[in-house]
N, C-alpha and C positions, 0 to 999 in steps of 0.2 A: 698441372695443380700441385701447391704446395702438401707435401707427405710428412714434414717435418713433425715430431709429439711436441706438443706446447709446452713452454718454458715456465713452469709456474712465477719467480723471481722476476721475470721479465714483464710478465701479463699483471703479474701483483704492485710491481713502480710503477705499470701504465694505470689501473687503475684506481690509484690513489694519487696522481699526479696531477690531474684534474679536481681541483680545488672548489671550482667552478659547479660541476658536475655533482659533488658530493652535497654542494648548500641547497641545489634544488631539490636534491634528494631529501635533504631534511627540510625543508620547509614542506615537502608534501605531506612527510609524515606527519611532520607538526601539527599539519592543518587536518588529518587523518583522524588523530588521538580530541582535536578539538571538535570534529563532526561529532564523536565517539559518545561526549563531554556532553552536547549539546541535547544527542538524542536521549544520554541518559537524563538530562535535565529537563526534559521534554515530558521522559516516564514519570518523574517522578511530580510534576504539575500537574498530569492530567492526572495521574490517579487518585491527586488531593483534591481534584476538581470533581472526579466523579464522588468521591466520599464525602463531600460538600454538599453533593446534591441525594446522594443516598440520607444523609442527615435530615436535609429537608423533607425530602419523601416520607421517611420513617415519622416527621415531624407531623403531618397533613398530607395525605396522599394528594388529597382534593385542590389542592395549592398550584398542582403542576398544572392545571387548565391555566391559569394566568400567567407563572413560572417559564415555562419551557418554551409556549407562542411567543411572551416579551422580550426572553435571550435570543431564541431565534432571529427575530425580527431584528433586534438590536445587531448583530453580529453579523446577517446580511447585508446592513444599511453600512455598518462599517468596512466591512471586507469590499463592496461595491465602488464605495466611497474614497479611499484611500487606500487598498491593497487589492485590487483583482486579480492578480495576479496567485492566489493566495486560494480562492475557491477551490471547490473540490478535493480530491484526493493528492493530488501534487507530482502524479507518477506521468501522467500526461503532459505534465509543464514541463518535466525532465527532458521527455523523448521529444517534445517540439524545439526545445531549447538543443537538442543535440543534433539535427536537421541541417546539415552541411550547408544549406541552400538559406539559412537565417542572417541575416544582416550582425555582424557583431553587437551594432548598440541596441537590435531589438532583446540580445539575450535576455538582459536583465531584466525584461517584462518578465522571465520565466521562474530565471533562478539567481538570488542574491541575498546577500548577507541581513538587507533588509528585508525580505521577503519570508526569507528563515524564523528570523525574531517574531513576524507578525504569526506564520501559520503555529508558531506552537504556543503563541495566545489567542489567536480564536480557534483553534483547534481543542483547548483544552476548556476554553469557554462554552465550544458547543458540548460534549460532555457533563460541565456543569450544568447545562441546559436539561441533563439525559438523552440526547439525542442518541438515534443508532448509526455513530460513527465509531472508525477506529483510529488510534496515531500511527498503525503503522507504513500505511503508505505517504501520510503528510511526512513523515522522518526520511522517505526519500528524499522530500525536495527539500528537507531542513538541509539535511546535510551535502545535498549537492551542493546548497548555496554557500555553504562554509569553505566548501572545499575548491570552488569559482574564484572564492576570494582570495585562495592561494596566488592568479597567476598576477597580483601586481606586485609581487614577491619573488618574481622568476624573470631569467633574462627573456627579449622579445625572443628569441632565435633557440628557447628551449624544447629539448626534445618529447616535454610531457606537454602536450598538447590542453587545449580547453575542453576537446572532447574527451579524452582520457582523463582529464579529473573532473568532467560530470558524471563519467560511467565509476568513478572509484568512488566518488561521493554519495551517489545513488545507491549504489552495492550496499555501500558502507551505513547506510541509514539502516537497509534491513537488515545488515547483520547485527548491527548495534539494537534494533530495537524487538527484535526477536530471538537474540541472545542464540545467535546459529551462523557462525560466519562462515560454514560451507552454503547454506543458505544464499548470501549474498554473492559469492563468486557466483554460483550458477544463475543467478540475478541478472548480474552484469552482463552475462553471456546471451540468456537467453531472454532477457526481456529490455534491455536499453541498447546493448552493442550488436547483439548475435555474433561478435569477435572479439578478442581483445590484441591491440597492439604488439604486438611481436616484443618490439625492443621495449615496450614500457612495462609487460605483462606481468614480471617477478614486481615492481614497486606496486603498481595498481593492485594485486593480491595481497602485497604485504599492509599497503594502506586500509583493506578491507578487513583483515584481522585485526590488525591495530584496535581499529573502530571499535569491533565486535569485542576484545577485552574489555573494552572501556564499560560496556557492559556487566561483563562478568566481572570486573573487580567492584562494580558499582552491588551487585545483587547475588553475585556468587554464582559457582558452578550449576546451576537449576533449573529445571525443564519449566516451562509455561505449564502446563498443564499436569507437572507430576508425572510418576512412571507410570503406566497403564499393563498393567500384567494379564500379557496377553496367553489364552488358551492354546494348545495344541489346534491348530485350525489342518482338518479333514475337508474330504469330499462336502459333507454336509453345508459347508462355510459358503461352496461355488453361488450356489442359486441366489442366496441374501446378500451375497458381495456383488454378485453381477446386476442383482436390483439396485443396491445404493448409486453403485453407480451411472448405471441409465437413468435413474431419477435424478440425482447430483446430475449429470449432462445435461440433460433436457433445462431440469429448473435452472442451472448456472445458465447455460444458453439464453433460454430465456428472461431474465436474469440482466445478461449484456444486453442483449437486443432490446429491449423497454428502456436499458439506463442510456443508450445511446441515440436512442430516440427523442427521449424525454431531453436530452442537456445540448442538442444539434437541433432542436426547433420540430418536432414533432411530438406528441400532437400538436396543430398549429392552434386550434381556440383555447388552449390552456395556457402556450408556452406566449403568447398573447401576452396575455395577462398576466403571467410573468417576467416577461418585459417591459411593459408599461410601468406593472406598481408591484417591482421584485421585494420588497419592504412587506407589504401587504399579502403577496403570496406566501412568503416567509415564515409571515404570523399566520397564516391559515392551515400551513403545512405540518408547525409546530405544534400547533392545537389536534392536530390528527394523529400525530406522534403518540402525544400525552394522553387521548382518549384510549389511542392502543394498548398504550404501555398499565392506565389502571385495569384496562378488559383483561391483559395476560396478566395481572397480579403483579407487574414491576421486572417479571422476565424477559422484554423486549426493548428495556430501557437500557442506553449505555452499551458500549462495545460486544456486549452477549458474554464474555469471559466464566462470569461467574455461574449463567445458565449452563457451559458447555461443563464447569466443574461438578456442578449437579449430577448431570446426567452420567457422567465417568464415573461417580459414585452410587450411580442406580437410585437415587433419588425420585421421586414421582412427582413432585411438583412443580414441574417445568408442565405447560398446558397442552394440553394436547395439538391446540392450532398454532404451535408455536412456529413452526416453519413460514406458514401462511402471514402469521401478522408480524416477525422480525423481517421479513423477504420486502412487505409493504412501508414498514418503517424504516426499514435502509434506503428505498429507493426512494420516498419522501423527503427523507435527509440530505440527497444528495442530491436530488433536482430543487431543493429550496437555495443549495450552492453554500452551503456550509463548508469551512475548510474541515476535511474531515475526509478519512480513507475508508474502505469495503472491505480492507482483509477478515481486521477480525467479527465482523459481521457475518463476512460467508461464511468465514469458521463456524462459527455459531448453528447459522443454516444448515451447514453440512451435518455437525454433529446431529441435531434435529433430526435430518433425514434418515439417518442413521440407527436414529435412537427410533424411531417410529418400526422403521422396517423391520428394528431388531425386533419389538416388544412384539410383532405379529409373526414371526418367523422364529428366531433362536435368540432366546433371552441369554442364554446360558454363554453366548459370544457378544454380549451388547459393548464392552467396551472396543472390541474389534473394530466393527461394523460404524460406532460412532467416529475414531479415528480414519477410518476409507471416505465416511462420508466428507470429514473436516478436507481431505486432501481430496477428494473428488469435488465438490463444490468450487472450491476457492480454483483448482485445473480449469471449471469448467467457464469459471468468470472470468478470469484471466488470462486463458488458453494459453499459460507458461504450465506445462504440467511437470518437469523437474525441478522446476521452482517450488511448486506445489506440494509435492511430496514428500521433499527433503526438507521443507518450513513444518510439516506437521511430524516430518521423525525427529526432527531433533526437537520439537517442542515437547515432544510425549517421551522419550526415548524410547522411540519402538524400531530400534535396529529390529529385533523377531521379526516384525510386519513389511518389511523390504520389500519385498515380490507383489506384498497384496496390496500396498499403498502404491508404491508403480502401475501397476495394474489396474487400479480405480482411479490414479491419475490420469493417465496415458486413454482408458475408453473415453473416461467424460467429458475429455479436453476433445476428443476426434467426436464427440456429439455435439458438442459445444460449436462446433466449426461449421456443421449442419445447417445451423440453427441461427448463428450470429457474425457479423465480422470480429476480430479482437476488439475488444473496447478500448483500450489505453490508444491502441494506432488508430483508431476513428475517432476519439476524443483530440487526439494529439493534431490531425490533421484536420479537423474544426479549425480548430486554434491559430493555428497556421492558415489556414484558408480566412479566420477574420482578419490578419494581417495583413491579406495581400490586398492591393487596390485595386477599385470597382476599374471599369471600362471608361464610365465618365471622369470618374479622380483622376485617373492617367493620363486621360486625354486634355485636362484642364490646364495646364500648367505650358503644353506644345501649345494651346491656343490663344494661350495669353502673351506667349515670349512673343510672336508675330516675326516678321522678318530679321 
């Protein structure tokens, strides 16, 4: 064993002597910046699209009964015809692309620069329709597609593998979308990769932070929902906090189970109609979402950030049935096959649970229970509790609530695991199974080949 002390000058010379290695690193970091800028552009476009919808809703709310179903049908038709890999959240597609058994030529079905551009346009169109979707999950696929494009500039024997590029890109999408680099790093470990390649871990983390800095540069170092002023939480907050965590765990588990069943073929009768007449199904779903939006006074339309802001401000304009209505509207939007995520709607549903329980038990700690509900419901749906509580902590600048947010997320995720399989894993497995040849088709080539 060599017990010599490291020689700084020799190591420095060795580090900088490999020009091609530094070129590869530079390519990765340039693409990380590009991935962050793509997400920034996505954010600006989606906000403009939803503001356009809000102007339309303010002008004449009844026009939603035509506008929302018509635009939903058009989005689904365009997606299925030209960009089938862009449907849904985007996180299952990245997880499917990370499967080591997936052939290289099949990976572009799930992530590519073309799909990234399509995802930006189609998800923004969904927000223009007023659908209950978010841009955060799609940002994972957008950034992963950008990072995957870096492969063409790297050496064939580069140490930066396709797996590392996809992990870095997906996590960069979370970091830039939520303005939360730490959440991006945890998401890479907890949801996408389970571990980081030791030889590239520093470069991957640097890429994630760079992408997050693009969001900070564009929008400033501000939190998503402002700063929550948390009162001192004593033992009196224990039971309301447990009620929020357990309620979100059950609801989030049911939501994940319902969504996984709907998107993988059950219930059979409705999914048979969905597969035969996808555009009509989307129009019907869009109409139902529009009706729910009218019933809720507009609070369930869009991602839901406005409703969360109102709850945190203590306003009472959010309807008492907001949780149920938002739950159904989000499920219907995802079931229709519209490109869009569930992160932001899940946060708003969890906020609604915390708001309702606070109204019944402890109105004086309403803001804290709302934040706990956001972390708990997101953790229950994704079954990624570390990512969930860090996202919420960074979004609301809730460092004073680290332990309570962690407890809520962990407990809700544990309850959810008793009800449902991990949602994104179930959907990515379904996507991969759809690619697998049937026994009949696999046997057909042998039958025709002959002796």
